[in-house]
Phi, psi and omega in degrees: 000321179296320180299316179298317180297323178296316179297318179297316180298319179298316178299317180297317180297319179298319179294317180299317180295322181296314179292325179296322179295338179270004180088018180241159177250141179236140177225146181286150179237151180285332180266095187248349188291336185290333183256309180236074185297329182289331181259344181074030185233140173229160179229154170228145180256128185236124170252198186288342186248325186210163178246128184237132178293144180301324179298321179292320179297320179296318179298318180294321179296316179297320181295318180296319179296320180296321179295320179296317180296321179297316179296321180297316180294320179295322178295320180292328179297326183276343182206097179172184176240157182257128173233110186067237178256011183246137177251132175226153184272346183149198183300321183295333183276347185298319182294316182290339180267002187296337180276358180240345180232152182281168177299322179298317179297319179297321178298318179297321179296314179301314180298319181297317181294317181297312179299317181299316180295318180295318180296317179296320179297317179298319180296319180295318180295317180295317180293324180293324181285329181069017182255146175282172179299319179295318180295323175299324178294333179297337179296338181267011178266153172240118187243126180291134178228080185219176178287323184231286180203165173240136181290143173256122185246161184280344175224160182282067181197150177291349175276352182289156179287138178282121181252351180181181180228133174255102184289160180309131180072006175277161193230142172230166177264130181291132176250307178196168177242140180213114176053045177082007177246143177256126172275128185229163169234126184210117184060233178265009186253137171224128182175199187246138174237148180288128187299330184293345180258009184222166172236148178206181180065217181300326181294337183278343185298304181290324181293326178297322178294328181285317186269340181278160177248119180281124187238138171249116180264126184289133182245002178244159187305309177224116183264131177271124176262122187254156183293329178223159178291117181155138183291344180261359182284161182296138179282125180273321181192173180242144180228133181282165180300145178073359174291151183244126185244141176285129179267128179253344180198142177245125181244186179284098178087355182222154173230143177271128184231166180248121176235177184301324181283351180130194178277135179213187186234141176230150179286140178295345179292341187241016177218159169245138184259142178205168177240126182256144179230154174282135183257173180290160178243128179285163179299322179295317179294322179295315180299316180296319180295313181296322179294320180291322178294320179294320177297320180294323179296317178296319180296323180294321178295317179296322180295323180295323178292322182287332187302318180298317179294320182292322180294331180273351183254147178253016184262024179290150174284163180231161174230147183244133179215119179065030178086356180253149182251133181232152178290135178239106185304145181284338180280180180223032178275168178297327178295323177296320179298315182296315180295321178296317182296326183294342180293343187257009177299134181102342178285161189284158172262131176226123180299125181084355184279160179226006181274127181289342180251316184272350176135132177216155171270184189300309181286331176293324178294310180298317180299315184288326176298310183289336178298328179289351177248016177076017180249126179262116178247156180287154176271066183197124179293328178292317180291331179297340180289350182247359182275161176060210180246148181285141176245130184272093173091149181297332180295341179257002182289150178232155178309137181097342178296147178267124181258122185253132179239184175291107180067023184205161181205149179211180181244127180287135182243005181098167178056032177072023183234158176230157168247135185201155172277102192279282182220171178294338180280323186258334184074208181275123186220174173251133180223164171293135183296333183265018181292342175221166178293130181270130178272321184199151174235128185237134178260122184265311179225000000 
């Protein structure tokens, strides 16, 4: 018991000395259980005017701290951001809030503010440019702007070997710039073009829209093209899946496209939109194309010589379709293909059909004509754009070439004309080849 009293006395003395060092006087009280019941000790603080119990002082201190915290929270409510259950006004408030939130919480607040500022800045920049994501991508294009073509070389110098040609309005992807030369990738070609003959960066955005072809690729089995934008509007025509249509206007949820029956509208829910550009041609591809064109010219001359003999002869082979017999030329030149196709003018158009007599659609007609010459083509106008070899311009087209349009295809017969399965109203007819915008010309044989 004495030992405990000694410890208590020592504690009391330490407390008295502590308060004395602060300029206050402390005296023991007989009633000690209210403050330190376990030790049986109480203290009172005495200054020159009054004596205050330590318990009372503690209560006042707690009350004052609570009032400060309440004012701080009220101030933060009127000006700040909320992170979890804590509101802070920004970076300046983090220090003053350090006594109420942990370091982890402060880190989260800092990260939130930084991310928020960056996101807002990005939104402002995007809104300020007014460009779509695709248009922003046009800045990375290199577009030839010349009379004919610009050479693509293996090094950034006019001494470099020519590896390809970037024709006027053709497009490559920008890789890097070196001494006024742009390194590009285009088709199968990679190399350098002289910058003065091309546009890129901001200048390429508007020019890309001018030289590019906006395409809507059908993603549903059979797409209905309507006369006006709206699901209840009259159906103008039908287009099969994967067909590619030229877009002439983009509206809210609808795009205006060009089909054989005329201009109509399709829902954006059933197409994917893209912009197509003409790419560079490698030296190897150019040589192969020129050789094939020369071969075709020679074949056309030979076919012309044979034609007189064939017309005078009755020994031609025949082909049967739908119970009817048609002449099938013995040759295999493009002119023979054109003459064979012309025999079916007047026969009906049938969507999805492949019969030259009972009805075919545009690609079914082309497919069935070429099938008689041992050539297998796809039943798709979009896929026909990739068959055979490319022909540069209608002025270079030859009889038998496949002419590809937006959602349509026909066979060139010469003199600026095509034969094609047009619409259900007209059937298989002959039209001017330039009656619509041409997407591609392909040479099959």
